[in-house]
C-alpha positions in Angstrom: 0.2 0.0 -0.2 1.1 3.0 -0.7 1.8 5.5 2.5 -0.9 8.1 1.0 -3.4 5.4 1.4 -2.8 4.6 4.9 -5.2 6.8 6.4 -7.9 6.2 3.4 -9.2 3.1 4.4 -11.7 1.0 4.5 -11.6 0.4 0.3 -11.7 -2.0 -2.1 -8.7 -3.4 -4.1 -9.6 -4.5 -7.4 -7.8 -6.3 -10.3 -7.8 -4.1 -13.7 -6.8 -5.6 -17.2 -6.6 -3.3 -20.1 -7.6 -5.6 -23.4 -5.8 -2.7 -25.6 -2.8 -3.4 -23.8 -2.2 -7.0 -24.7 -4.5 -8.3 -21.4 -1.8 -5.8 -18.9 -3.5 -6.3 -15.3 -3.1 -3.3 -12.4 -3.9 -3.7 -9.0 -5.4 -0.4 -7.4 -8.2 0.5 -5.4 -12.0 1.1 -6.6 -13.4 4.7 -5.6 -16.7 5.4 -3.7 -18.6 3.2 -1.1 -16.2 0.5 -0.1 -19.5 -2.3 0.5 -20.5 -1.3 -3.4 -21.7 -4.3 -5.5 -18.8 -5.4 -7.6 -19.7 -7.0 -11.2 -16.4 -8.7 -12.3 -16.1 -7.5 -16.1 -17.8 -4.3 -15.5 -15.8 -1.2 -17.0 -13.5 1.3 -15.4 -11.9 4.4 -15.8 -9.0 5.7 -14.4 -8.8 8.8 -12.3 -5.5 10.0 -11.3 -4.4 12.3 -7.9 -1.0 14.5 -8.8 0.8 14.7 -5.4 3.4 17.6 -7.0 4.4 18.5 -2.7 5.9 14.5 -2.9 9.7 14.7 -3.4 9.9 13.5 -6.1 6.3 14.7 -7.1 4.1 11.8 -8.2 0.6 10.2 -9.4 -1.6 7.9 -7.7 -3.7 6.1 -10.3 -7.5 5.4 -8.5 -10.0 3.3 -10.7 -14.4 4.0 -10.5 -16.9 2.7 -12.2 -18.1 5.6 -14.9 -21.2 7.7 -14.1 -20.5 6.4 -10.1 
């Protein structure tokens, strides 16, 4: 877990498969209610969280169900 997420729990960890990138798989957290129903195969979109004050600066990628 990235240290910036230490106080953000509970959250849902998901395995995302990118079919247009040779089925590359990424782990990440799913934004929203941690008790939400999750359907395997659902479409998700990336949400980028910039941390320009980090040393060095970094960006975290989160996931959300579109419209969620």
